[in-house]
N, C-alpha and C positions, 0 to 999 in steps of 0.2 A: 504494500500500500504506500502511496506517495505521502510525503511529509508536507506540512505547511511551510511555505517559503515566506519568511517575514522581513528580515532586514534587507535582503537584496531587493525585494519588492518595494520597500519604502525608499531605498536609494534610487532605484530606477524611476519610481513615480515622482520623486523630487526633481530628478534631472529633467524628465519629460515635462513636468509642471513648470520648471524654470524656462524651458524652451517656449512653452505656451505663453508664459508671462512676457517674454520678449516679443512674441508675435502680437499679443494684445497691445502692447505699447506701440509697436510699429503700425499696426493696422487701424487702430481705433483713435489714434491721435488725441489721447486725453491730455489735459493740462493739469499740472500740479501732481498731487498724490492720488487722485481718484482712480487712475488706471491700476495702481498697485493694490488698492482695496478690492477692485473687481478681479484682479489677477490672482489674488489669494484663493478665491473660489475655484479658479481653474487649477491651481496647484493641488488643492484638496481632492478635486475630482480625478486628477491624473494619478494620484497615489492610490485611490480606491480602485480605479480601472486597472492599473498595473497589478495591484494585489490580486484582483479577480482573475486577470489573465494568467498570472504566474501560478495560480493555485487551482487551475481547471482540473488537473489530474486528481488532486485530492478530493475535490467536490464530486467528480464522477465516480471515484472509488468508494466514497463514503455513502452516497445515496444510490442504491441499486436501481431505483425506478427511473433514474435519468439515463441509464444505459440502454433503455428501450425506446427513448424518445428519438424521432427520426433525424432531426438535425443536430441537436445539442449533445447527442451521444458521442460525436466525433470531437476530440479536443480542438482541432484546428477550426472546425466550423463554429464551435462555441466561442473561441477566441475572436473569430471574425464577427460574430454577433456583438461581442463586447466592444470591438473596434468600431463597428457601425453605430452603436449607441453613443460611443464617445464622439464620433464625428458629428452626429446630429445634435448632441448636447452642446458641444463647443459652438457649433454654428448657431443654434437657437439662443444660447446665452449671450452671444455677441450681438444678436439682433435686439435684445431687450434694452441695451444701453442707449439712451437718447443721444443723438448726435446733433449736428447742425440742422437748423430749421425743424427741430422736433422729430426728425426721422430716425429710425433705428439704424445702427451701424452694423456692419458685418466684418468679420475677419475674412481674409482671402480664403476662398474655398480650398485651395491647395494646402494652406496652413492647417486647416481642419483635417484634411485627409492625411497629412504627414503625422499629426498627433495620433490619429487612429491607427495608422500603420506602425508607429513606434510602440503603441500599447500592445498590438498583436505580436510584434516582433520581439518584444522584451524577453519572453521566456526562452526564445531561441538564441538571442544574443548573449544572455547571461552565461551559459557554459563556456562561451568563447572568451569572455573577459574575466571570468571568475578568478583565474590565476593572479591577476593584478590587484584583486581586492585584498584589503587587510584581513587577517585571520578572523577578527571578531565580526566581520560582515558576511562570512561564508555560512 
């Protein structure tokens, strides 16, 4: 049975969240510190999404009924669903922010896609860069 991956998921989530924070700053053109407050929400979501993506095997192994579900029984497909949810969540959240002339603003769609792809790819990238992590993060 797979184990829960905690610290690497938090580190990857924080890194992806910081990337998202820079995208928010660049795309939405906030003045002052308002972009940072909005960006903290994105960092929190990135950590949750990466944690979910990196622990798919644990969830599928723990709950037997999920193994009979048509799409989510495959770890890659379940990760893809998590990535799509992330893309739409990032896209939708950026539209809520009021911009110039009272219209909502959006991040560039390719920025949203990149965040979703990074969430899906994080469990596959972790074994490749695990050797450079300090011992306490493994």
